[in-house]
N, C-alpha and C positions, 0 to 999 in steps of 0.2 A: 719538305717535312710536313707531316700531317697537322692540320689546324687544331690546336688544343681545345677550341670550343667544339670542334666536330668529334674529337675523341671523347670529350665529356659527355656529349649528346649520345654517342654511340654506346658509352658504357651505361647510361641510364635508360637506354631504349628497352631493355626486357621489363624493367620496372613500370615504364609508361605503358607498354603493351598489357602487362598484367592488370594495371589500375583501370584501363579502358574496358578490358574484358570483365573485370569486377563490376564496373558500373553498368555495363550492358547486361550482365547476368542478373544483377540485383533489380534493376529496372524491369526486366522481363518477369522475374518472380513476382514482384509486386503487381504487375499488370495481370499476370495469370490468376493471382489470388483475387483481383477485383473482378475478373471475368467469371471466375468460379462463384463469387458471391452474387454476381448479377444474375446467375442461373437461377437463383431462388431455393437452391437445395438446403440452404442452412435454416430456412424459416420454419420447418415443420418441427414439432416437438419430437417426433419420432427420430429424425436425423440427428438433433442434438444429444438425445439419450443414447443413440448408437455410438457416436463419437466419444462421449463421456465414458461409456462402458468399455470402449477400445482403449482408451487412456488408462482406465483402471486395470484392465488386463496387462497393459505394457509395464505398468508399475509392479504388478503382482509377480509377473514372470521374470522380471529382470532386476529384482531387489539385490541380489548378490553382486551384479555387475555394477549397480549404482553405489553400493557400499564400497567396492574396490576403487571406483573412480574418486570418490571423496577421500578415501584413504590416501590415495596418491596426491590429491590436492591439498588437503588440510589436515591430514593425519587423523580423520575422524574414525572411530570404530564402528563396527556394525550395529552395535545397540544404539548408539548415537544417531547414526544415519536413520535408522528406522524411527526412533522417538521423535527427532526434531525435523525430519525431512518427509519420509514416506508416509508415516502414519498421518501427518497434517494434510497431505495432499488426498489420501485415501478418505479421510474424514469429510474433507470438503466435497469430494465427488459424491459420496453417500449422502450428504445433506441436499446437494442439488438434485440428485436422482429422486429423492423423496418430495422436495418442495417445488420442483420445476412447473408441474401443472398449475400449482397456486399462483406462482410467480407471473406465469405467462397469461393468466386470465385477466380478462378486462377488469380495471379497478374502478368501480362506480364512485362518484363524488357526490357531495351534497347538492341537493337541488333547491331552486327557489320556485316560487309560484308560477313564474313564466316558463320554467323548464319541467314542470311536473309531469307532463305527458311525454317528455323526450327521453331518449337514451343519451346519458351524459357519463362519460367514463375516460380513463387514461389507458392508452394501449402502449404497451412497451414493444418498441421495434428495434432491431438490431441497428447500430450506428453505421456498420459497414466493414472496412478493412482496418484492423487494429495492429499496432506495432507494440510489442511487449520486449523491453530491453531488461534483461535480468542481471542479477548481482552475483558476485563470485563467492561471498561468505556463507550463504545458503543456496547454492547453485541449483538445487532442484526445486525446492518449495518457493523460492522467490521468482521462479521462471513459469513453474506449472500451475501454482495456486491462482494466479491471475489469469492464466490461460483456461482454467476451469470455468471461471465466471464469464470470460469472453465467448467461449463455446455455448454455455448455457443461454447467453443472450443472443445467440444466432449469428455471430460474426465470423468473417474470415480473419485469420491471425497469422502475422509474420513474426516469428520468434528469434530474437537475437540473445543468445546465451552470452555470459560474460567470458571473454577469452582468458581472463586471469585464472580461473579455474578451468584450465584446458581440458583436462580428462573428462570432467563432467560435460562440458560443452560438446566435445567430440561424441560422447555417449548419446546425448540427446539428439544430435544430428543424425546419428546412425538409427536410432530406435524410432523417433516420431514418424518418419515416412512409412515405416513398416506397419504402423497401427492406425495412423489418422489419414484423413484425405490429404493427399499430397498437394494437391493444387490449393486447397483452402488453408493449410496449416504448415507452410514451409518453414524450414530452419535455415537461417543465415549465420554461418560461423565466420569469425575473422576479428580483426582488431579495429583500431581507430578509423583506418581508411573506409572499411565496410560499414561501420556505423555512420561516418559522415555522408557516405552515399545513400544510405537508408534514410537519413534525415532529410535528404534533398527530395525524397518521394512524398507524394500526397497520401496521407492516412486520414482516417475519420476519427481516430483516437490514439494517443500514445501514452503507454504507461512505462515509467522509468524509475528503477530503483537504483540509488547510488548516492553520491555526494552533491553538494549544492553547486559546486563549480560546473560540473557537467550538466546538472539539472538546468542551470541558466541556458547553456547551449542548446539543450533540447527544447527549451521553452521558446528561445529566439527562432529556431528552425520551424517549430510548429506554427508560430505565428505568422509566417510567410504564407501559409495555406489556411490560416484560421482553424487549426486543428486544436480541439481541446486536448488537455494533458492531465494525467495523474502523476505526481512526483512524490516518491517516497525518499526522503533526503537525509534523515538522521538528524544529527546535531549532538550538543552536549546535554544529556539527560541527567538532571541533578537528582540527588537522593538526600532528603532530609531526615534525620534521626532525632526525635524527641527524647531528651534525657530521662523521661519518666516512663518510656516504653520498655518492653521486654528485650533488652539489648542483645541477649543471646540469640534469641530467635530472629531478630532483625539482621544481625551479622551473618547468621547461617544463610539466610534467604538472599541477602545481598551478595554474599561470596558466590553462591551458586550462579546467580544471573550475571554477575560481573564477569567471571572467568570462564563461563560456558563458551565453548568455540574459541578459546584463548582470548577472550574478549572481543572478537570480531563479530558482534551483534549489533545492529543498528539501534535497538532499544536497551542495550545493556546500561546500568547505572555509570555514568561517566565519572562522576565524582560524589563525595560525600560532603554534606554540610551538617556540622554539629557543633555543640558547645565544647570548648576546651576542656572542661571537667570531665568529659567522657572520652576524649580522644584515645587515651592509653588503653582504656577498657575495649573500645571499638577495635584497635589494632590486635589486642591480644585475643579477642574472640575470633577475629578473622584468621589469625594464625592457627588457632586451634581447629577451626573448621576446615582449613586448607589441608592440614595434616590428615584429618578424618576423611577428606573426599579423595586426596591424591597420594597419600602415604608419606613416609619420610623422604623420598627422592622423588619429586614431582616429574622429573624428566622420564623416570621409568613407568609412569602411569599410563596405562591403556586409555584413560578417560581424559587426558590432557592433550589438546590439539597443538599445531604449530602455526606460526605466522606464515601467510600464503606465499610470500616470496621475499627475496633480498631487499627489494626497494622498500617495502612496507617495514621489514625488520630494522633497516637503517633509520628509517623516519622515527620509529618508536624509541631507538637508542638516543636520537637527537633530543627527544622530549625529556629524557632522564637527566641531561646535563644540568648541574647545578641543584638537583633535587635532593632532599634528605630522605633516604631510604630506610623505612622502619622494618621492612620485611621483604625478602626476595632480592631482586636485582640480578640474579644469575643468567647468563646468556650463552649462547652457542651458535655462532654464524653459520656452521656447515649445515645444521639442521633447521636454521631459523627458530631456534628455541629461545623463549624469554619467560622466565619464571613468572608466577604471580607476584606482583610487586605492589606494596603499599607505601605511599608517600605521605608524610606528615608535615604540618606546618607549612602548608603550600601557599605561596604568594599568588593572589588572584590574577595578578599581572604577568605571571610567568608563562613560558611558551605552552607548557602542558595544559594550561586553562585557556588557550586562545583557539584551539581546534578540537574537533571531535577526535578522541584518542584511538578508539577502534583497535585496541589491544589490551593485554593483561597488566595495565598500570592503573592503579586506583589512588588518586589524590584524595586527601582529606583536607578541607578548608574549614577552619574554625571561625564560628560566629557567635554573637552574644545571646541569640534567642531567635524565636519564630518571626519577629519583626524584620531583623536584618537577613534572615533566610529569604523571606519574601522579596525584600528589596533587591538582594543579590540575584534571585531568579529573574526578576522583571527588568533589571539592568542589561541583561543579555538576550540573544536571539531566542526566540520561542523554540523550545526543544521538542522532539518527537514524542518523548515520554517524560513523566514527572513521577518520582516515587517519595513517599513519605511514610514514616513509621511512628505511630503514636496510638495511645489508648484513648486519647481524647477525641471524640466525634466532632465536637464543635471546632477544635483546631483543624480537623482534617477538612471539614466543610470550608472553613475560612481559608485555607491554603487554596483549595480548589476554586473558590469564588474570586480570589484576588491574584491568581496567577493565570497564565495560558500556556497550553501545550497540546500536542497532538492527542495524547491519552494520558490517563492518571491510573495508578494503581497504588492503593494505600495498604500497608502492611505486607507487601510482597513486591516482586519485581517481575516484569516481562509477561506475567500471566494474563493481562488483558489481551494480548495477541491471540490467545487460545479461545477466546469467547467469540464464536462465529457470529452471534447476534449484534456484537459491537462492530462499528466501523473501524478500520485501521487506516490512519493516515496522519499527516503532519499539518501544521499551520505556519504561516509565515516562512521563515528560512528553513524549516523542517519538512516543507512540502505543501502540496494542495491536493484536494480530492481524498477518496478513500476507497477500500475494497474490503473483501472477506465476506463470505456467505451471500446473503441476499444484496448487500452493499455492492458486491461485484457485478451482480446481475444488473442493478441499477445504474452503476457506473458506465457499463458497456452497452446501455441501451439508451434510446431516445424515448422520452415520455411524451407521446403524442396525444394531444388534446382532441377528443372526439365528441361532436354534437350531432345526433341523429334526430332531425325534426320531422313531424309529420306535415303534409300538405293540407290538413284541415285546420280548423280553428282560425281561419284568417282574420276574423273580426277583432281577435285580440291583437294582432300585429298593427292594426290601424292607429294604436297609440304612438307607434314610431314612425308612421308615414307623414310626409307633408300633407297639408299645412299643419304646423305644429301649434300648440297653445299650452298655456300653463296648466290647464286641466289635465292634458296628455301627460305633461312632464311629472305632475304629481302622481297620476295613476302608474306611470312607468317606474317611478321611484318605489311605489308600494309593491309592485310585482317583483321588481328586480331585488330588492333588499330584504323581502320577507322569506326567510329560510325555513325549511320544513324539518321538524324534528321527527324521526322515524317512528317515535313512540306515539305521535298524534296522527299519523297518517292512517287513514281507513275510510270507511264509507261516509262518515259524517263530513270529513274534510273534503271528499270529492264532491258531495252534494253542495257544500258551501262554495267550492271553487266553480261549479257550474253557474251558481247564482251570480258570483262576482263577475265571471266572464260575460254573461248576459248583460249585466249593468254596465260594464266597461264597454262592451260593443255598442250599446245604445249611445253612451257619452261619445265615444269616438266618431261614430257616424253622424252625430248631430253637429260636429264642428267642421 
């Protein structure tokens, strides 16, 4: 009879072969990207602009296919796809095309007397080969927006779209090689095994968007190669409503941000903090706004998405157990539908308050006032975003100064993400590093310190050559610590400098 161990080994043989081939192919892909980067072709501004325009063309020409993929993955309609995915990426590309010459230029730094005749500047150089691991909830923008910054900075990039939004991942895998340099910008599709193999390779920077559990795995893998990382990890973003603000407007904006993409947004308001005296009013206004946004039957609304898969659907149902549902609660497993749901009188120790919800469930936790709200926020992990609604500017500034979060928006939600001049990123458990706009360029660049000196004025250098003396030390301190104000630079300063140099030279050579 056949040995059972041999039979089991034979049964697993195809999977083993497939994994070995996967490892070999991924390793070869990364090596090819590194060789392409080493060729130097990404360093010119012209090449970077050409690749960015090619990416722009890809998105413009295949908008319909992208919308269809997102419809299949998340039930997003075409308008939503354009507004929250396509338009964001195209806007990022336009900004980079306009600003790249300015960003790539040497950045002069403040001089001292000892460097007044030197060239002193920061040169932004590409870090090398970057790994970008995208997310499934916004599978285009959270994969391609960081790609724009990495290309702008002159890097090679290995893209790993999320396998959870499989239609979008397949589309990116098909389109990107048709438009971008295939050696420099390969796409690796697959699940956990492929990601694990990727993380075994050496990269020069890794950007990951997802949850904190996987973020820790990425960070640990990167540490083996001393690879810097940018982690966008989410968390439970609180939303405080001051009882004296315009509650109608506050609830309208909160409802939009919370139930956008069926609550599957990393910076969605996770829960509301408010005084008990306004809880019923808040619930009523959210109900009215939901009816305005999605109609009498939200299930039939073309603007309401679905939960991405059955696993996340069941996870969200588990969070509802034991909760008091003030509105919503309807579900349909076949289509992964969960209606916008408002929970009241939520216990801060309940399961729904222990993890990022990432779905259309909105708990309301009542507190006594702003002091308790601040304590409540500070007793928990630092969130990716913090929201507050108040007419009191002093109160807004107080909450900002006494709490910590990746970003803050007062009297609105989510909109700080759309300001390209602001860095987008987390802090503590919600992530590290940031990107968007120029911040992406900086993230994917090495700030190289450059000092170009002349081989003249050697007499001045004698203050640092042996033998040393306290007179030399004092002169050295004067030259190094004396900073120049550009408004005072001119002919008179240069004349005085010449005089000082002459004096120092005489002092130096006399010792």
